[in-house]
C-alpha positions in Angstrom: 7.5 14.2 -49.4 10.4 12.2 -50.6 12.4 15.2 -51.9 12.1 17.0 -48.6 13.4 14.0 -46.7 16.6 13.5 -48.8 18.4 16.6 -47.3 17.4 15.5 -43.8 18.8 12.0 -44.3 22.0 13.4 -45.9 22.5 15.8 -43.0 21.9 13.1 -40.5 24.4 10.8 -42.1 26.9 13.6 -42.3 26.4 14.3 -38.6 26.8 10.7 -37.7 30.0 10.4 -39.8 31.5 13.5 -38.1 30.6 12.3 -34.7 32.1 8.8 -35.4 35.3 10.3 -36.8 35.7 12.8 -34.0 36.4 10.0 -31.5 39.4 8.7 -33.5 42.7 9.9 -32.2 46.2 8.6 -32.4 48.4 8.9 -29.3 52.0 9.7 -29.8 54.6 7.8 -27.6 55.5 11.0 -25.7 51.8 11.6 -24.9 51.2 8.2 -23.3 52.7 9.4 -20.0 49.6 11.6 -19.5 47.3 8.6 -19.9 49.2 6.5 -17.4 48.6 8.9 -14.5 46.8 7.5 -11.5 43.9 10.0 -12.1 43.2 8.3 -15.4 42.6 4.8 -13.9 39.1 3.3 -13.4 39.9 2.0 -9.9 41.5 4.8 -8.0 41.6 2.9 -4.7 43.3 -0.5 -5.0 42.0 -1.7 -1.7 38.4 -0.9 -2.5 38.8 -2.5 -5.9 40.1 -5.7 -4.2 37.1 -5.8 -1.8 34.7 -5.2 -4.7 36.2 -8.0 -6.7 36.1 -10.3 -3.7 32.4 -9.6 -3.1 31.6 -10.0 -6.7 33.3 -13.4 -7.0 31.6 -14.5 -3.7 28.1 -13.5 -4.9 28.6 -15.1 -8.4 29.6 -18.4 -6.7 32.6 -18.6 -9.1 36.1 -17.3 -9.2 38.8 -17.1 -11.8 40.1 -14.8 -14.4 41.1 -12.2 -11.9 43.7 -14.1 -9.9 41.5 -15.0 -6.9 41.7 -18.6 -5.8 39.2 -20.6 -3.8 35.6 -21.5 -4.1 32.5 -19.3 -4.3 31.7 -19.4 -0.6 33.9 -16.4 0.2 35.8 -18.1 2.9 39.2 -18.2 1.2 
């Protein structure tokens, strides 16, 4: 049983190593312009992101760290 398990473990570790190394990439300076396009941002709509941040800070009853002043009541 042990001898049949060794190739499976080796194959699994090799697959894990290949998967982990496939995510590593270096970006050249002239390629960074493609990553800074608006389509590559997490928040496409700034107004909606502002509303979402305001609602989050009001519900958490705390603010800070994102440039929003005031208390947690939401009545800034």
